[in-house]
C-alpha positions in Angstrom: 216.4 164.2 83.7 214.8 160.9 82.6 213.8 158.2 85.1 215.6 155.0 84.8 213.5 152.1 83.6 213.1 149.3 86.2 214.9 146.1 85.3 212.8 143.3 84.1 213.4 140.0 86.0 214.7 137.1 84.0 212.1 134.5 83.0 212.3 131.3 85.0 213.7 128.4 83.2 212.6 124.8 83.6 214.9 122.6 85.5 215.8 119.4 83.7 215.9 117.5 87.0 212.5 118.8 88.2 210.4 115.9 89.5 213.3 113.5 89.4 213.3 110.8 92.0 216.6 109.6 93.4 216.7 106.4 95.4 219.6 105.7 97.8 220.1 103.1 100.5 221.5 103.6 103.9 223.5 101.0 105.8 220.4 99.8 107.6 218.9 98.6 104.3 216.0 101.0 104.3 215.8 103.1 101.1 215.5 106.9 101.2 213.7 108.7 98.4 214.6 112.2 97.3 212.2 114.1 95.1 213.6 117.3 93.5 211.5 120.2 92.2 213.8 123.0 91.2 215.7 124.1 94.3 213.4 122.1 96.7 214.4 118.6 97.7 212.2 116.3 99.7 213.7 113.3 101.5 211.6 110.5 102.9 212.0 106.9 103.9 210.7 104.5 101.3 207.4 102.8 102.4 207.5 99.2 103.2 205.6 96.5 101.3 202.7 96.3 103.9 202.2 100.1 103.7 202.3 100.1 99.9 199.6 97.4 99.8 197.5 99.3 102.3 197.9 102.6 100.3 197.0 100.8 97.0 193.9 99.3 98.4 192.9 102.6 100.0 193.4 104.4 96.6 191.4 101.8 94.8 188.5 102.2 97.3 188.6 106.0 96.9 188.5 105.6 93.1 185.5 103.2 93.4 183.7 105.8 95.4 184.5 108.6 92.9 183.9 106.6 89.7 180.1 107.2 89.4 180.8 111.0 89.4 183.7 110.7 87.0 181.9 108.7 84.3 178.8 110.9 84.4 179.0 113.3 81.4 178.2 117.0 81.5 178.4 119.9 83.9 175.7 121.4 85.9 175.8 125.2 85.8 173.6 126.9 88.4 172.4 130.4 87.5 171.9 133.2 89.9 169.1 135.8 89.5 169.9 138.6 87.1 173.2 136.9 86.0 173.2 136.0 82.3 174.5 132.7 81.0 175.9 132.6 77.5 176.3 129.5 75.2 176.9 128.9 71.5 173.8 128.7 69.3 173.8 125.1 67.9 172.1 126.2 64.6 174.6 129.1 64.0 178.0 129.0 65.8 178.6 132.7 65.0 175.7 133.6 67.4 175.3 133.3 71.2 172.3 132.4 73.3 171.8 134.6 76.4 169.6 133.3 79.2 168.8 135.6 82.1 165.8 135.4 84.5 164.1 132.7 82.4 164.2 134.7 79.2 166.4 133.7 76.2 167.8 135.9 73.4 170.0 135.2 70.5 172.6 137.7 69.4 176.3 138.7 69.1 178.7 140.9 71.0 179.3 144.2 69.3 181.9 146.6 70.8 181.8 144.6 74.1 178.0 144.7 74.4 175.4 142.0 73.7 173.3 143.0 70.7 170.0 141.1 70.6 169.1 139.7 67.1 166.0 137.7 68.2 164.2 137.3 71.5 162.8 134.0 72.7 160.7 133.1 75.8 
C-alpha cells in the first residue's frame, strides 16, 4: 500500500488592499485612520497638528544625528581568528583573495574547496 502524499499548501497571494489607508471621520470631528495589511486592520485616531509638528521635528533631529554615519561610504568587516575572509581579486574577477590570520592567498573554489593558486604574505 502506498502512502498518501501530503498536500502542499497554496502559495499566499498578495492582497491588492495591503497597506491601504482609509480615513473616516466620526461625529466629534476627529479623524480615525485604518491601515490594512492583509487580514490585519489597525485603527487609530489621527494625530493633531501639534503632535504632527512635534513628530516631524523629532524625526528631523534623529536624521541629523544619523546623517554622518549614513553618508560615510564603505563597510567595516571585523575578522575573527582562524575565520577566513574572501573577496574578489581586483586584477582578475574570476579569482578570490582569501585572508586568514594575516596571510593572503589567491585562488578559486573547486568542488566546494578553496584551491590556492598563489600565496601572499
